[in-house]
mmCIF entry with sequence, helices, sheets and N, C-alpha, C, O atoms, coordinates in Angstrom:
data_MODEL
# 
_entry.id   MODEL 
# 
_entity.id                         1 
_entity.type                       polymer 
_entity.pdbx_number_of_molecules   1 
# 
_entity_poly.entity_id                      1 
_entity_poly.type                           'polypeptide(L)' 
_entity_poly.nstd_linkage                   no 
_entity_poly.nstd_monomer                   no 
_entity_poly.pdbx_seq_one_letter_code       MVPLLLVLLLVLILFGVGFAVKILWWVALAVLVIWLVGFLARPRGGGGGRWYRW 
_entity_poly.pdbx_seq_one_letter_code_can   MVPLLLVLLLVLILFGVGFAVKILWWVALAVLVIWLVGFLARPRGGGGGRWYRW 
_entity_poly.pdbx_strand_id                 A 
# 
loop_
_entity_poly_seq.entity_id 
_entity_poly_seq.num 
_entity_poly_seq.mon_id 
_entity_poly_seq.hetero 
1 1  MET n 
1 2  VAL n 
1 3  PRO n 
1 4  LEU n 
1 5  LEU n 
1 6  LEU n 
1 7  VAL n 
1 8  LEU n 
1 9  LEU n 
1 10 LEU n 
1 11 VAL n 
1 12 LEU n 
1 13 ILE n 
1 14 LEU n 
1 15 PHE n 
1 16 GLY n 
1 17 VAL n 
1 18 GLY n 
1 19 PHE n 
1 20 ALA n 
1 21 VAL n 
1 22 LYS n 
1 23 ILE n 
1 24 LEU n 
1 25 TRP n 
1 26 TRP n 
1 27 VAL n 
1 28 ALA n 
1 29 LEU n 
1 30 ALA n 
1 31 VAL n 
1 32 LEU n 
1 33 VAL n 
1 34 ILE n 
1 35 TRP n 
1 36 LEU n 
1 37 VAL n 
1 38 GLY n 
1 39 PHE n 
1 40 LEU n 
1 41 ALA n 
1 42 ARG n 
1 43 PRO n 
1 44 ARG n 
1 45 GLY n 
1 46 GLY n 
1 47 GLY n 
1 48 GLY n 
1 49 GLY n 
1 50 ARG n 
1 51 TRP n 
1 52 TYR n 
1 53 ARG n 
1 54 TRP n 
# 
_struct_asym.id          A 
_struct_asym.entity_id   1 
# 
_struct_conf.conf_type_id            HELX_P 
_struct_conf.id                      HELX_P1 
_struct_conf.pdbx_PDB_helix_id       AA1 
_struct_conf.beg_label_comp_id       VAL 
_struct_conf.beg_label_asym_id       A 
_struct_conf.beg_label_seq_id        2 
_struct_conf.pdbx_beg_PDB_ins_code   ? 
_struct_conf.end_label_comp_id       LEU 
_struct_conf.end_label_asym_id       A 
_struct_conf.end_label_seq_id        40 
_struct_conf.pdbx_end_PDB_ins_code   ? 
_struct_conf.beg_auth_comp_id        VAL 
_struct_conf.beg_auth_asym_id        A 
_struct_conf.beg_auth_seq_id         2 
_struct_conf.end_auth_comp_id        LEU 
_struct_conf.end_auth_asym_id        A 
_struct_conf.end_auth_seq_id         40 
_struct_conf.pdbx_PDB_helix_class    1 
_struct_conf.details                 ? 
_struct_conf.pdbx_PDB_helix_length   39 
# 
_struct_conf_type.id          HELX_P 
_struct_conf_type.criteria    ? 
_struct_conf_type.reference   ? 
# 
loop_
_atom_site.group_PDB 
_atom_site.id 
_atom_site.type_symbol 
_atom_site.label_atom_id 
_atom_site.label_alt_id 
_atom_site.label_comp_id 
_atom_site.label_asym_id 
_atom_site.label_entity_id 
_atom_site.label_seq_id 
_atom_site.pdbx_PDB_ins_code 
_atom_site.Cartn_x 
_atom_site.Cartn_y 
_atom_site.Cartn_z 
_atom_site.occupancy 
_atom_site.B_iso_or_equiv 
_atom_site.pdbx_formal_charge 
_atom_site.auth_seq_id 
_atom_site.auth_comp_id 
_atom_site.auth_asym_id 
_atom_site.auth_atom_id 
_atom_site.pdbx_PDB_model_num 
ATOM 1   N N  . MET A 1 1  ? -17.703 31.960  13.655  1.00 0.00 ? 1  MET A N  1 
ATOM 2   C CA . MET A 1 1  ? -16.299 31.767  13.276  1.00 0.00 ? 1  MET A CA 1 
ATOM 3   C C  . MET A 1 1  ? -15.802 30.368  13.658  1.00 0.00 ? 1  MET A C  1 
ATOM 4   O O  . MET A 1 1  ? -15.070 29.736  12.896  1.00 0.00 ? 1  MET A O  1 
ATOM 5   N N  . VAL A 1 2  ? -16.196 29.897  14.822  1.00 0.00 ? 2  VAL A N  1 
ATOM 6   C CA . VAL A 1 2  ? -15.747 28.584  15.278  1.00 0.00 ? 2  VAL A CA 1 
ATOM 7   C C  . VAL A 1 2  ? -16.277 27.461  14.375  1.00 0.00 ? 2  VAL A C  1 
ATOM 8   O O  . VAL A 1 2  ? -15.504 26.569  14.026  1.00 0.00 ? 2  VAL A O  1 
ATOM 9   N N  . PRO A 1 3  ? -17.560 27.462  13.982  1.00 0.00 ? 3  PRO A N  1 
ATOM 10  C CA . PRO A 1 3  ? -18.013 26.395  13.076  1.00 0.00 ? 3  PRO A CA 1 
ATOM 11  C C  . PRO A 1 3  ? -17.269 26.386  11.745  1.00 0.00 ? 3  PRO A C  1 
ATOM 12  O O  . PRO A 1 3  ? -17.010 25.320  11.186  1.00 0.00 ? 3  PRO A O  1 
ATOM 13  N N  . LEU A 1 4  ? -16.925 27.562  11.235  1.00 0.00 ? 4  LEU A N  1 
ATOM 14  C CA . LEU A 1 4  ? -16.174 27.635  9.986   1.00 0.00 ? 4  LEU A CA 1 
ATOM 15  C C  . LEU A 1 4  ? -14.794 27.004  10.156  1.00 0.00 ? 4  LEU A C  1 
ATOM 16  O O  . LEU A 1 4  ? -14.336 26.272  9.279   1.00 0.00 ? 4  LEU A O  1 
ATOM 17  N N  . LEU A 1 5  ? -14.135 27.279  11.266  1.00 0.00 ? 5  LEU A N  1 
ATOM 18  C CA . LEU A 1 5  ? -12.825 26.687  11.531  1.00 0.00 ? 5  LEU A CA 1 
ATOM 19  C C  . LEU A 1 5  ? -12.934 25.170  11.698  1.00 0.00 ? 5  LEU A C  1 
ATOM 20  O O  . LEU A 1 5  ? -12.060 24.433  11.240  1.00 0.00 ? 5  LEU A O  1 
ATOM 21  N N  . LEU A 1 6  ? -13.997 24.700  12.348  1.00 0.00 ? 6  LEU A N  1 
ATOM 22  C CA . LEU A 1 6  ? -14.182 23.260  12.518  1.00 0.00 ? 6  LEU A CA 1 
ATOM 23  C C  . LEU A 1 6  ? -14.402 22.572  11.174  1.00 0.00 ? 6  LEU A C  1 
ATOM 24  O O  . LEU A 1 6  ? -13.879 21.483  10.937  1.00 0.00 ? 6  LEU A O  1 
ATOM 25  N N  . VAL A 1 7  ? -15.180 23.210  10.292  1.00 0.00 ? 7  VAL A N  1 
ATOM 26  C CA . VAL A 1 7  ? -15.411 22.643  8.964   1.00 0.00 ? 7  VAL A CA 1 
ATOM 27  C C  . VAL A 1 7  ? -14.110 22.608  8.176   1.00 0.00 ? 7  VAL A C  1 
ATOM 28  O O  . VAL A 1 7  ? -13.818 21.608  7.521   1.00 0.00 ? 7  VAL A O  1 
ATOM 29  N N  . LEU A 1 8  ? -13.331 23.668  8.224   1.00 0.00 ? 8  LEU A N  1 
ATOM 30  C CA . LEU A 1 8  ? -12.046 23.688  7.518   1.00 0.00 ? 8  LEU A CA 1 
ATOM 31  C C  . LEU A 1 8  ? -11.089 22.622  8.068   1.00 0.00 ? 8  LEU A C  1 
ATOM 32  O O  . LEU A 1 8  ? -10.373 21.967  7.311   1.00 0.00 ? 8  LEU A O  1 
ATOM 33  N N  . LEU A 1 9  ? -11.089 22.461  9.390   1.00 0.00 ? 9  LEU A N  1 
ATOM 34  C CA . LEU A 1 9  ? -10.241 21.435  9.996   1.00 0.00 ? 9  LEU A CA 1 
ATOM 35  C C  . LEU A 1 9  ? -10.690 20.038  9.555   1.00 0.00 ? 9  LEU A C  1 
ATOM 36  O O  . LEU A 1 9  ? -9.857  19.182  9.259   1.00 0.00 ? 9  LEU A O  1 
ATOM 37  N N  . LEU A 1 10 ? -11.993 19.813  9.512   1.00 0.00 ? 10 LEU A N  1 
ATOM 38  C CA . LEU A 1 10 ? -12.518 18.524  9.068   1.00 0.00 ? 10 LEU A CA 1 
ATOM 39  C C  . LEU A 1 10 ? -12.144 18.253  7.617   1.00 0.00 ? 10 LEU A C  1 
ATOM 40  O O  . LEU A 1 10 ? -11.785 17.127  7.273   1.00 0.00 ? 10 LEU A O  1 
ATOM 41  N N  . VAL A 1 11 ? -12.224 19.269  6.763   1.00 0.00 ? 11 VAL A N  1 
ATOM 42  C CA . VAL A 1 11 ? -11.855 19.111  5.353   1.00 0.00 ? 11 VAL A CA 1 
ATOM 43  C C  . VAL A 1 11 ? -10.371 18.771  5.232   1.00 0.00 ? 11 VAL A C  1 
ATOM 44  O O  . VAL A 1 11 ? -9.998  17.901  4.445   1.00 0.00 ? 11 VAL A O  1 
ATOM 45  N N  . LEU A 1 12 ? -9.537  19.440  5.993   1.00 0.00 ? 12 LEU A N  1 
ATOM 46  C CA . LEU A 1 12 ? -8.098  19.153  5.951   1.00 0.00 ? 12 LEU A CA 1 
ATOM 47  C C  . LEU A 1 12 ? -7.800  17.739  6.424   1.00 0.00 ? 12 LEU A C  1 
ATOM 48  O O  . LEU A 1 12 ? -6.967  17.050  5.834   1.00 0.00 ? 12 LEU A O  1 
ATOM 49  N N  . ILE A 1 13 ? -8.469  17.303  7.477   1.00 0.00 ? 13 ILE A N  1 
ATOM 50  C CA . ILE A 1 13 ? -8.242  15.943  7.989   1.00 0.00 ? 13 ILE A CA 1 
ATOM 51  C C  . ILE A 1 13 ? -8.682  14.914  6.959   1.00 0.00 ? 13 ILE A C  1 
ATOM 52  O O  . ILE A 1 13 ? -7.959  13.952  6.699   1.00 0.00 ? 13 ILE A O  1 
ATOM 53  N N  . LEU A 1 14 ? -9.859  15.104  6.371   1.00 0.00 ? 14 LEU A N  1 
ATOM 54  C CA . LEU A 1 14 ? -10.352 14.147  5.381   1.00 0.00 ? 14 LEU A CA 1 
ATOM 55  C C  . LEU A 1 14 ? -9.477  14.135  4.134   1.00 0.00 ? 14 LEU A C  1 
ATOM 56  O O  . LEU A 1 14 ? -9.248  13.074  3.552   1.00 0.00 ? 14 LEU A O  1 
ATOM 57  N N  . PHE A 1 15 ? -8.985  15.294  3.716   1.00 0.00 ? 15 PHE A N  1 
ATOM 58  C CA . PHE A 1 15 ? -8.088  15.345  2.560   1.00 0.00 ? 15 PHE A CA 1 
ATOM 59  C C  . PHE A 1 15 ? -6.793  14.607  2.857   1.00 0.00 ? 15 PHE A C  1 
ATOM 60  O O  . PHE A 1 15 ? -6.286  13.876  2.006   1.00 0.00 ? 15 PHE A O  1 
ATOM 61  N N  . GLY A 1 16 ? -6.256  14.790  4.056   1.00 0.00 ? 16 GLY A N  1 
ATOM 62  C CA . GLY A 1 16 ? -5.023  14.100  4.445   1.00 0.00 ? 16 GLY A CA 1 
ATOM 63  C C  . GLY A 1 16 ? -5.211  12.596  4.515   1.00 0.00 ? 16 GLY A C  1 
ATOM 64  O O  . GLY A 1 16 ? -4.341  11.839  4.084   1.00 0.00 ? 16 GLY A O  1 
ATOM 65  N N  . VAL A 1 17 ? -6.342  12.156  5.056   1.00 0.00 ? 17 VAL A N  1 
ATOM 66  C CA . VAL A 1 17 ? -6.621  10.721  5.143   1.00 0.00 ? 17 VAL A CA 1 
ATOM 67  C C  . VAL A 1 17 ? -6.794  10.149  3.743   1.00 0.00 ? 17 VAL A C  1 
ATOM 68  O O  . VAL A 1 17 ? -6.288  9.065   3.452   1.00 0.00 ? 17 VAL A O  1 
ATOM 69  N N  . GLY A 1 18 ? -7.494  10.855  2.882   1.00 0.00 ? 18 GLY A N  1 
ATOM 70  C CA . GLY A 1 18 ? -7.689  10.389  1.513   1.00 0.00 ? 18 GLY A CA 1 
ATOM 71  C C  . GLY A 1 18 ? -6.370  10.266  0.764   1.00 0.00 ? 18 GLY A C  1 
ATOM 72  O O  . GLY A 1 18 ? -6.162  9.304   0.025   1.00 0.00 ? 18 GLY A O  1 
ATOM 73  N N  . PHE A 1 19 ? -5.484  11.226  0.948   1.00 0.00 ? 19 PHE A N  1 
ATOM 74  C CA . PHE A 1 19 ? -4.176  11.186  0.305   1.00 0.00 ? 19 PHE A CA 1 
ATOM 75  C C  . PHE A 1 19 ? -3.351  10.021  0.833   1.00 0.00 ? 19 PHE A C  1 
ATOM 76  O O  . PHE A 1 19 ? -2.681  9.333   0.064   1.00 0.00 ? 19 PHE A O  1 
ATOM 77  N N  . ALA A 1 20 ? -3.397  9.796   2.153   1.00 0.00 ? 20 ALA A N  1 
ATOM 78  C CA . ALA A 1 20 ? -2.639  8.688   2.749   1.00 0.00 ? 20 ALA A CA 1 
ATOM 79  C C  . ALA A 1 20 ? -3.178  7.345   2.268   1.00 0.00 ? 20 ALA A C  1 
ATOM 80  O O  . ALA A 1 20 ? -2.401  6.426   2.006   1.00 0.00 ? 20 ALA A O  1 
ATOM 81  N N  . VAL A 1 21 ? -4.495  7.222   2.149   1.00 0.00 ? 21 VAL A N  1 
ATOM 82  C CA . VAL A 1 21 ? -5.076  5.969   1.686   1.00 0.00 ? 21 VAL A CA 1 
ATOM 83  C C  . VAL A 1 21 ? -4.694  5.717   0.234   1.00 0.00 ? 21 VAL A C  1 
ATOM 84  O O  . VAL A 1 21 ? -4.429  4.579   -0.153  1.00 0.00 ? 21 VAL A O  1 
ATOM 85  N N  . LYS A 1 22 ? -4.665  6.782   -0.573  1.00 0.00 ? 22 LYS A N  1 
ATOM 86  C CA . LYS A 1 22 ? -4.263  6.611   -1.973  1.00 0.00 ? 22 LYS A CA 1 
ATOM 87  C C  . LYS A 1 22 ? -2.806  6.157   -2.060  1.00 0.00 ? 22 LYS A C  1 
ATOM 88  O O  . LYS A 1 22 ? -2.485  5.283   -2.865  1.00 0.00 ? 22 LYS A O  1 
ATOM 89  N N  . ILE A 1 23 ? -1.935  6.724   -1.260  1.00 0.00 ? 23 ILE A N  1 
ATOM 90  C CA . ILE A 1 23 ? -0.531  6.310   -1.235  1.00 0.00 ? 23 ILE A CA 1 
ATOM 91  C C  . ILE A 1 23 ? -0.422  4.847   -0.789  1.00 0.00 ? 23 ILE A C  1 
ATOM 92  O O  . ILE A 1 23 ? 0.366   4.082   -1.346  1.00 0.00 ? 23 ILE A O  1 
ATOM 93  N N  . LEU A 1 24 ? -1.214  4.464   0.216   1.00 0.00 ? 24 LEU A N  1 
ATOM 94  C CA . LEU A 1 24 ? -1.159  3.084   0.687   1.00 0.00 ? 24 LEU A CA 1 
ATOM 95  C C  . LEU A 1 24 ? -1.642  2.102   -0.373  1.00 0.00 ? 24 LEU A C  1 
ATOM 96  O O  . LEU A 1 24 ? -1.125  0.988   -0.458  1.00 0.00 ? 24 LEU A O  1 
ATOM 97  N N  . TRP A 1 25 ? -2.631  2.496   -1.187  1.00 0.00 ? 25 TRP A N  1 
ATOM 98  C CA . TRP A 1 25 ? -3.079  1.628   -2.280  1.00 0.00 ? 25 TRP A CA 1 
ATOM 99  C C  . TRP A 1 25 ? -1.960  1.416   -3.283  1.00 0.00 ? 25 TRP A C  1 
ATOM 100 O O  . TRP A 1 25 ? -1.769  0.300   -3.765  1.00 0.00 ? 25 TRP A O  1 
ATOM 101 N N  . TRP A 1 26 ? -1.212  2.477   -3.609  1.00 0.00 ? 26 TRP A N  1 
ATOM 102 C CA . TRP A 1 26 ? -0.101  2.329   -4.559  1.00 0.00 ? 26 TRP A CA 1 
ATOM 103 C C  . TRP A 1 26 ? 1.000   1.451   -3.980  1.00 0.00 ? 26 TRP A C  1 
ATOM 104 O O  . TRP A 1 26 ? 1.592   0.646   -4.700  1.00 0.00 ? 26 TRP A O  1 
ATOM 105 N N  . VAL A 1 27 ? 1.281   1.596   -2.684  1.00 0.00 ? 27 VAL A N  1 
ATOM 106 C CA . VAL A 1 27 ? 2.295   0.754   -2.035  1.00 0.00 ? 27 VAL A CA 1 
ATOM 107 C C  . VAL A 1 27 ? 1.853   -0.707  -2.051  1.00 0.00 ? 27 VAL A C  1 
ATOM 108 O O  . VAL A 1 27 ? 2.654   -1.599  -2.331  1.00 0.00 ? 27 VAL A O  1 
ATOM 109 N N  . ALA A 1 28 ? 0.569   -0.951  -1.750  1.00 0.00 ? 28 ALA A N  1 
ATOM 110 C CA . ALA A 1 28 ? 0.065   -2.323  -1.757  1.00 0.00 ? 28 ALA A CA 1 
ATOM 111 C C  . ALA A 1 28 ? 0.134   -2.922  -3.158  1.00 0.00 ? 28 ALA A C  1 
ATOM 112 O O  . ALA A 1 28 ? 0.454   -4.101  -3.316  1.00 0.00 ? 28 ALA A O  1 
ATOM 113 N N  . LEU A 1 29 ? -0.162  -2.120  -4.166  1.00 0.00 ? 29 LEU A N  1 
ATOM 114 C CA . LEU A 1 29 ? -0.083  -2.609  -5.542  1.00 0.00 ? 29 LEU A CA 1 
ATOM 115 C C  . LEU A 1 29 ? 1.354   -2.953  -5.919  1.00 0.00 ? 29 LEU A C  1 
ATOM 116 O O  . LEU A 1 29 ? 1.592   -3.969  -6.573  1.00 0.00 ? 29 LEU A O  1 
ATOM 117 N N  . ALA A 1 30 ? 2.316   -2.121  -5.514  1.00 0.00 ? 30 ALA A N  1 
ATOM 118 C CA . ALA A 1 30 ? 3.723   -2.392  -5.802  1.00 0.00 ? 30 ALA A CA 1 
ATOM 119 C C  . ALA A 1 30 ? 4.191   -3.668  -5.104  1.00 0.00 ? 30 ALA A C  1 
ATOM 120 O O  . ALA A 1 30 ? 4.920   -4.466  -5.695  1.00 0.00 ? 30 ALA A O  1 
ATOM 121 N N  . VAL A 1 31 ? 3.778   -3.866  -3.851  1.00 0.00 ? 31 VAL A N  1 
ATOM 122 C CA . VAL A 1 31 ? 4.158   -5.082  -3.127  1.00 0.00 ? 31 VAL A CA 1 
ATOM 123 C C  . VAL A 1 31 ? 3.547   -6.312  -3.793  1.00 0.00 ? 31 VAL A C  1 
ATOM 124 O O  . VAL A 1 31 ? 4.196   -7.353  -3.891  1.00 0.00 ? 31 VAL A O  1 
ATOM 125 N N  . LEU A 1 32 ? 2.302   -6.194  -4.249  1.00 0.00 ? 32 LEU A N  1 
ATOM 126 C CA . LEU A 1 32 ? 1.658   -7.313  -4.934  1.00 0.00 ? 32 LEU A CA 1 
ATOM 127 C C  . LEU A 1 32 ? 2.399   -7.678  -6.216  1.00 0.00 ? 32 LEU A C  1 
ATOM 128 O O  . LEU A 1 32 ? 2.594   -8.859  -6.502  1.00 0.00 ? 32 LEU A O  1 
ATOM 129 N N  . VAL A 1 33 ? 2.814   -6.675  -6.992  1.00 0.00 ? 33 VAL A N  1 
ATOM 130 C CA . VAL A 1 33 ? 3.542   -6.938  -8.229  1.00 0.00 ? 33 VAL A CA 1 
ATOM 131 C C  . VAL A 1 33 ? 4.880   -7.600  -7.930  1.00 0.00 ? 33 VAL A C  1 
ATOM 132 O O  . VAL A 1 33 ? 5.271   -8.547  -8.613  1.00 0.00 ? 33 VAL A O  1 
ATOM 133 N N  . ILE A 1 34 ? 5.584   -7.108  -6.914  1.00 0.00 ? 34 ILE A N  1 
ATOM 134 C CA . ILE A 1 34 ? 6.876   -7.708  -6.551  1.00 0.00 ? 34 ILE A CA 1 
ATOM 135 C C  . ILE A 1 34 ? 6.684   -9.151  -6.093  1.00 0.00 ? 34 ILE A C  1 
ATOM 136 O O  . ILE A 1 34 ? 7.485   -10.022 -6.435  1.00 0.00 ? 34 ILE A O  1 
ATOM 137 N N  . TRP A 1 35 ? 5.627   -9.409  -5.320  1.00 0.00 ? 35 TRP A N  1 
ATOM 138 C CA . TRP A 1 35 ? 5.356   -10.772 -4.869  1.00 0.00 ? 35 TRP A CA 1 
ATOM 139 C C  . TRP A 1 35 ? 5.032   -11.687 -6.040  1.00 0.00 ? 35 TRP A C  1 
ATOM 140 O O  . TRP A 1 35 ? 5.505   -12.822 -6.091  1.00 0.00 ? 35 TRP A O  1 
ATOM 141 N N  . LEU A 1 36 ? 4.224   -11.199 -6.985  1.00 0.00 ? 36 LEU A N  1 
ATOM 142 C CA . LEU A 1 36 ? 3.874   -12.012 -8.146  1.00 0.00 ? 36 LEU A CA 1 
ATOM 143 C C  . LEU A 1 36 ? 5.101   -12.322 -8.999  1.00 0.00 ? 36 LEU A C  1 
ATOM 144 O O  . LEU A 1 36 ? 5.252   -13.443 -9.484  1.00 0.00 ? 36 LEU A O  1 
ATOM 145 N N  . VAL A 1 37 ? 5.979   -11.332 -9.184  1.00 0.00 ? 37 VAL A N  1 
ATOM 146 C CA . VAL A 1 37 ? 7.193   -11.568 -9.961  1.00 0.00 ? 37 VAL A CA 1 
ATOM 147 C C  . VAL A 1 37 ? 8.056   -12.603 -9.256  1.00 0.00 ? 37 VAL A C  1 
ATOM 148 O O  . VAL A 1 37 ? 8.592   -13.500 -9.908  1.00 0.00 ? 37 VAL A O  1 
ATOM 149 N N  . GLY A 1 38 ? 8.200   -12.499 -7.957  1.00 0.00 ? 38 GLY A N  1 
ATOM 150 C CA . GLY A 1 38 ? 8.977   -13.477 -7.207  1.00 0.00 ? 38 GLY A CA 1 
ATOM 151 C C  . GLY A 1 38 ? 8.338   -14.850 -7.226  1.00 0.00 ? 38 GLY A C  1 
ATOM 152 O O  . GLY A 1 38 ? 9.038   -15.862 -7.269  1.00 0.00 ? 38 GLY A O  1 
ATOM 153 N N  . PHE A 1 39 ? 7.019   -14.895 -7.195  1.00 0.00 ? 39 PHE A N  1 
ATOM 154 C CA . PHE A 1 39 ? 6.319   -16.181 -7.231  1.00 0.00 ? 39 PHE A CA 1 
ATOM 155 C C  . PHE A 1 39 ? 6.479   -16.855 -8.585  1.00 0.00 ? 39 PHE A C  1 
ATOM 156 O O  . PHE A 1 39 ? 6.675   -18.068 -8.653  1.00 0.00 ? 39 PHE A O  1 
ATOM 157 N N  . LEU A 1 40 ? 6.396   -16.084 -9.659  1.00 0.00 ? 40 LEU A N  1 
ATOM 158 C CA . LEU A 1 40 ? 6.501   -16.656 -10.998 1.00 0.00 ? 40 LEU A CA 1 
ATOM 159 C C  . LEU A 1 40 ? 7.941   -16.953 -11.393 1.00 0.00 ? 40 LEU A C  1 
ATOM 160 O O  . LEU A 1 40 ? 8.182   -17.821 -12.232 1.00 0.00 ? 40 LEU A O  1 
ATOM 161 N N  . ALA A 1 41 ? 8.909   -16.241 -10.801 1.00 0.00 ? 41 ALA A N  1 
ATOM 162 C CA . ALA A 1 41 ? 10.307  -16.416 -11.183 1.00 0.00 ? 41 ALA A CA 1 
ATOM 163 C C  . ALA A 1 41 ? 11.049  -17.351 -10.236 1.00 0.00 ? 41 ALA A C  1 
ATOM 164 O O  . ALA A 1 41 ? 12.277  -17.427 -10.280 1.00 0.00 ? 41 ALA A O  1 
ATOM 165 N N  . ARG A 1 42 ? 10.322  -18.059 -9.383  1.00 0.00 ? 42 ARG A N  1 
ATOM 166 C CA . ARG A 1 42 ? 11.008  -18.944 -8.444  1.00 0.00 ? 42 ARG A CA 1 
ATOM 167 C C  . ARG A 1 42 ? 11.633  -20.124 -9.190  1.00 0.00 ? 42 ARG A C  1 
ATOM 168 O O  . ARG A 1 42 ? 11.167  -20.506 -10.263 1.00 0.00 ? 42 ARG A O  1 
ATOM 169 N N  . PRO A 1 43 ? 12.665  -20.682 -8.625  1.00 0.00 ? 43 PRO A N  1 
ATOM 170 C CA . PRO A 1 43 ? 13.327  -21.810 -9.304  1.00 0.00 ? 43 PRO A CA 1 
ATOM 171 C C  . PRO A 1 43 ? 12.408  -23.023 -9.360  1.00 0.00 ? 43 PRO A C  1 
ATOM 172 O O  . PRO A 1 43 ? 11.691  -23.318 -8.403  1.00 0.00 ? 43 PRO A O  1 
ATOM 173 N N  . ARG A 1 44 ? 12.436  -23.705 -10.462 1.00 0.00 ? 44 ARG A N  1 
ATOM 174 C CA . ARG A 1 44 ? 11.586  -24.874 -10.657 1.00 0.00 ? 44 ARG A CA 1 
ATOM 175 C C  . ARG A 1 44 ? 12.224  -26.151 -10.101 1.00 0.00 ? 44 ARG A C  1 
ATOM 176 O O  . ARG A 1 44 ? 11.560  -27.182 -9.989  1.00 0.00 ? 44 ARG A O  1 
ATOM 177 N N  . GLY A 1 45 ? 13.489  -26.080 -9.760  1.00 0.00 ? 45 GLY A N  1 
ATOM 178 C CA . GLY A 1 45 ? 14.184  -27.267 -9.263  1.00 0.00 ? 45 GLY A CA 1 
ATOM 179 C C  . GLY A 1 45 ? 13.774  -27.607 -7.846  1.00 0.00 ? 45 GLY A C  1 
ATOM 180 O O  . GLY A 1 45 ? 12.862  -26.994 -7.290  1.00 0.00 ? 45 GLY A O  1 
ATOM 181 N N  . GLY A 1 46 ? 14.440  -28.572 -7.269  1.00 0.00 ? 46 GLY A N  1 
ATOM 182 C CA . GLY A 1 46 ? 14.109  -29.000 -5.916  1.00 0.00 ? 46 GLY A CA 1 
ATOM 183 C C  . GLY A 1 46 ? 14.796  -28.169 -4.861  1.00 0.00 ? 46 GLY A C  1 
ATOM 184 O O  . GLY A 1 46 ? 15.470  -28.717 -3.989  1.00 0.00 ? 46 GLY A O  1 
ATOM 185 N N  . GLY A 1 47 ? 14.648  -26.899 -4.915  1.00 0.00 ? 47 GLY A N  1 
ATOM 186 C CA . GLY A 1 47 ? 15.314  -26.037 -3.948  1.00 0.00 ? 47 GLY A CA 1 
ATOM 187 C C  . GLY A 1 47 ? 14.402  -25.526 -2.865  1.00 0.00 ? 47 GLY A C  1 
ATOM 188 O O  . GLY A 1 47 ? 14.679  -24.482 -2.275  1.00 0.00 ? 47 GLY A O  1 
ATOM 189 N N  . GLY A 1 48 ? 13.340  -26.215 -2.587  1.00 0.00 ? 48 GLY A N  1 
ATOM 190 C CA . GLY A 1 48 ? 12.442  -25.782 -1.528  1.00 0.00 ? 48 GLY A CA 1 
ATOM 191 C C  . GLY A 1 48 ? 11.188  -25.133 -2.085  1.00 0.00 ? 48 GLY A C  1 
ATOM 192 O O  . GLY A 1 48 ? 10.109  -25.311 -1.519  1.00 0.00 ? 48 GLY A O  1 
ATOM 193 N N  . GLY A 1 49 ? 11.294  -24.398 -3.160  1.00 0.00 ? 49 GLY A N  1 
ATOM 194 C CA . GLY A 1 49 ? 10.130  -23.827 -3.793  1.00 0.00 ? 49 GLY A CA 1 
ATOM 195 C C  . GLY A 1 49 ? 9.790   -22.422 -3.355  1.00 0.00 ? 49 GLY A C  1 
ATOM 196 O O  . GLY A 1 49 ? 9.042   -21.727 -4.042  1.00 0.00 ? 49 GLY A O  1 
ATOM 197 N N  . ARG A 1 50 ? 10.324  -21.984 -2.221  1.00 0.00 ? 50 ARG A N  1 
ATOM 198 C CA . ARG A 1 50 ? 10.023  -20.628 -1.767  1.00 0.00 ? 50 ARG A CA 1 
ATOM 199 C C  . ARG A 1 50 ? 11.201  -19.725 -2.070  1.00 0.00 ? 50 ARG A C  1 
ATOM 200 O O  . ARG A 1 50 ? 12.351  -20.096 -1.836  1.00 0.00 ? 50 ARG A O  1 
ATOM 201 N N  . TRP A 1 51 ? 10.915  -18.523 -2.597  1.00 0.00 ? 51 TRP A N  1 
ATOM 202 C CA . TRP A 1 51 ? 11.985  -17.595 -2.935  1.00 0.00 ? 51 TRP A CA 1 
ATOM 203 C C  . TRP A 1 51 ? 12.279  -16.634 -1.810  1.00 0.00 ? 51 TRP A C  1 
ATOM 204 O O  . TRP A 1 51 ? 13.263  -15.897 -1.873  1.00 0.00 ? 51 TRP A O  1 
ATOM 205 N N  . TYR A 1 52 ? 11.448  -16.622 -0.778  1.00 0.00 ? 52 TYR A N  1 
ATOM 206 C CA . TYR A 1 52 ? 11.702  -15.762 0.377   1.00 0.00 ? 52 TYR A CA 1 
ATOM 207 C C  . TYR A 1 52 ? 12.145  -16.646 1.542   1.00 0.00 ? 52 TYR A C  1 
ATOM 208 O O  . TYR A 1 52 ? 11.956  -17.862 1.502   1.00 0.00 ? 52 TYR A O  1 
ATOM 209 N N  . ARG A 1 53 ? 12.723  -16.053 2.564   1.00 0.00 ? 53 ARG A N  1 
ATOM 210 C CA . ARG A 1 53 ? 13.330  -16.829 3.642   1.00 0.00 ? 53 ARG A CA 1 
ATOM 211 C C  . ARG A 1 53 ? 12.441  -16.963 4.869   1.00 0.00 ? 53 ARG A C  1 
ATOM 212 O O  . ARG A 1 53 ? 12.729  -17.798 5.728   1.00 0.00 ? 53 ARG A O  1 
ATOM 213 N N  . TRP A 1 54 ? 11.381  -16.184 4.989   1.00 0.00 ? 54 TRP A N  1 
ATOM 214 C CA . TRP A 1 54 ? 10.548  -16.284 6.181   1.00 0.00 ? 54 TRP A CA 1 
ATOM 215 C C  . TRP A 1 54 ? 9.415   -17.172 5.954   1.00 0.00 ? 54 TRP A C  1 
ATOM 216 O O  . TRP A 1 54 ? 8.601   -17.377 6.854   1.00 0.00 ? 54 TRP A O  1 
# 
């Protein structure tokens, strides 16, 4: 009984980690798109060139 519970616990942990990693990939992709849009839409004039403040 104990090995079965350990296997089920391992499956649940791996499923949770896989789901979290998939969510993090989507978040990273969204941040990349926002950064690219900001990079391409920056002002062309002599205003420093950076659209972010940090």
